[in-house]
Phi, psi and omega in degrees: 000121181269142176237131182249127185242124180267119182257151170290151177304146177309130167092350180264106178255141184260108184245152173297137172284149175294170184299315185278337178294332178274005179283131182262181181303325175301325184289312180305316177297320179300315180298321182290317168311320178282323171298319181289331183287318181297319176297314183297317176286340178284306187300325184275330193228019179293334178297330178263014172248146176263188190289332170298314177302321178290321167304317180297313182303313179295325173288335184292325187297306180299329182292322182288311175303311181297324177294319174298323177299313189284329181219105192296325170306325175295327175295313174296323178306308184302312185293321182285330170290322179293318182295307177299324172296319173292322175300319180297313177299315178293324176291329169294316177054041173077011179227105182295341173293338181293349175301330180273348183245324184271125195305319179277341167292306187296329185255339186231310196253352166300150184307323180289322182294314184301316181287328172294316173304317184299313188292325184289314186289334174282333168291319177299316179299316182291322179295322184293300176314321180283321183294328179295332178296330197245338184270110175289135180097333185231019179301304183304314181294318183291320181294324175296319175288331170301317178295320171302312182296331175294312181294310174312312176302314180293327185289313184296322182299311180293319181296325179295319188290316182295313175294326175297326177299312180296308184300324181297319181294329178279353183278343181147169173300134183077000182265313186297144176193156177299124194285068173225035198251348177217180192291335176296301184300320182281341175279342174288310176313300184303313184296318183277332174293316176300320181296313182298313171301324178292325176295331173295306181301320182301319182289315189291329177259001178052045175211132175260354188296338175292340180301328186295320183286318180285329182285341186289323178287331174294317185282329178294322174295323177291322178303317170308312186298315184295311174303325178290328168290327175291311189266343184247349190045047184295337188288357174289133182279119185251159177288162180279144175291155179304325181301322183272000179276074185204142182290349182288329176314314193289344176255313182303309188293300183303321177295315180307317189272349168291317172303317180288315178298315176293320176295329185284315174308307177305316185290320179292325179280341166297321175297309176302328171307294187303322183286332180290322186285337186232026180297323183285344177301145177243344183280121191310315187288352177276351184255027193298326175305319176288317177298328180288324178294315181301304187305317180296315189292323180278324188297321185299307176304323183286326180293313180300316181301307190294323185283345182068032181294348177227146175289342181218175181089015175299317175293337177294322180293324176293315172301328179291320181294323181291320179293319183298318186292319179293323176300310175303320184292315187294317172306315181295322188281327192247034184289335182285326178293316181297322180297321182297328181286321190298152171295186183289157177296332179292328181282325176291314183296321181296316181292324172304312176307300184301317183297322182287323177297312184293322180294322179297318189290308180299316185294328172291323175303315185296319181291324172292318177294327175296319177299312179303317187290320179292332176297320179289320185277321190247346181091012185201146181286324194216127185233004183063032171295144181312320170300312180301321179293317177289331170301313178300318175298318177303309188301311184292324180299313181276337168294319174294323180300311185292320180298315182297321181295313177291321188262326189240005171078033183302129182214176169070206188295326181295315175305317181296310180301325177292320177294321179295318179296324178306318180302322177294326172293309183295327182289312184298324180289329180289304187250314184302319172300328171295328183278318190249341181234169180226161181171195182298346176258021183292348178299346178259017188290162183267000000 
């Protein structure tokens, strides 16, 4: 048998290109735009920044460049958000009264307008994703529209956040702050972080069918946001209380909500996993995941109504509960069709694991940062405040989940049930503590 071997010319070595050598002109142009934007921000606002904020700005530049290089859609998102935010700032021209007379400020780019558009588009996105589950022959098209709506909603959430930051500084000395200081602002943060992480996994796994489940929790958070705006006028920008007047807030809160968002994402995929696994069951007690989703979706609005957390909006929660019951009924009746659209159990399990791993890493960072912040604000790293105690419970829950996964090979329905139960623990740490308990973190109370 003759064997022919082709040798490369002497001295010609085939090497893997280095990280920077693989960058194209578009990558470098994006990097220059990010650096130019940071220089512009520093030149214009350095007088209002302390040394820590300047350090955060400098550290943000390489992170944004790396993210834009790693995931190209994020690059487009950053540029759109930056352009629209700058348009809003230029349109205000230092006078917030122009928000009532400039067309695109009044209807699109003021913080409240952008966030209201975000809310509507997240609802529409959820509807398209679910329509894609049931409409035969048009599922991919409808889910594609749901994905596009989610991207636009994320962009508007970020635009609203950036413009709100600017508006606060224009209201007077000591009022402006990064908008992550109260429940209204962090629910916006939670919504876009959860959606953005989902959109990343959607692209990586080339399936949009998971969106129907993930966007349910995003829409639920938007529903709470709208109620909170209605009864508390929470969209009004208020000065920070002394305990929150710290640069630690700019790091601790976003890291915390990356954890909350990815834990919620994992829980909804855990629910999808259980539903796919048990879709052929006809015995009602074997359909426990669907019943539990209904209980969860309906219990929260009923609890809010009974607790009287708002002086108004009782009928709002009745409507919320009715819609939740209809959603669960639709899932129950159409479960076989839904399961046909869902990706494999292996994909759902893998995304669930990766979401919890990312969330746990950021939640750990947030917990450490919170301890450092507490030492500066209250003189001690840990005080067993209810919020701190429940944050520890959340951390221990997911630490145990990951330990069992990595050491014992945790998979399947047990992992999924655990992820779903984790959402209940996380939700109580996020909202329940504010509703039922009091302590040093009561400035976020309902």
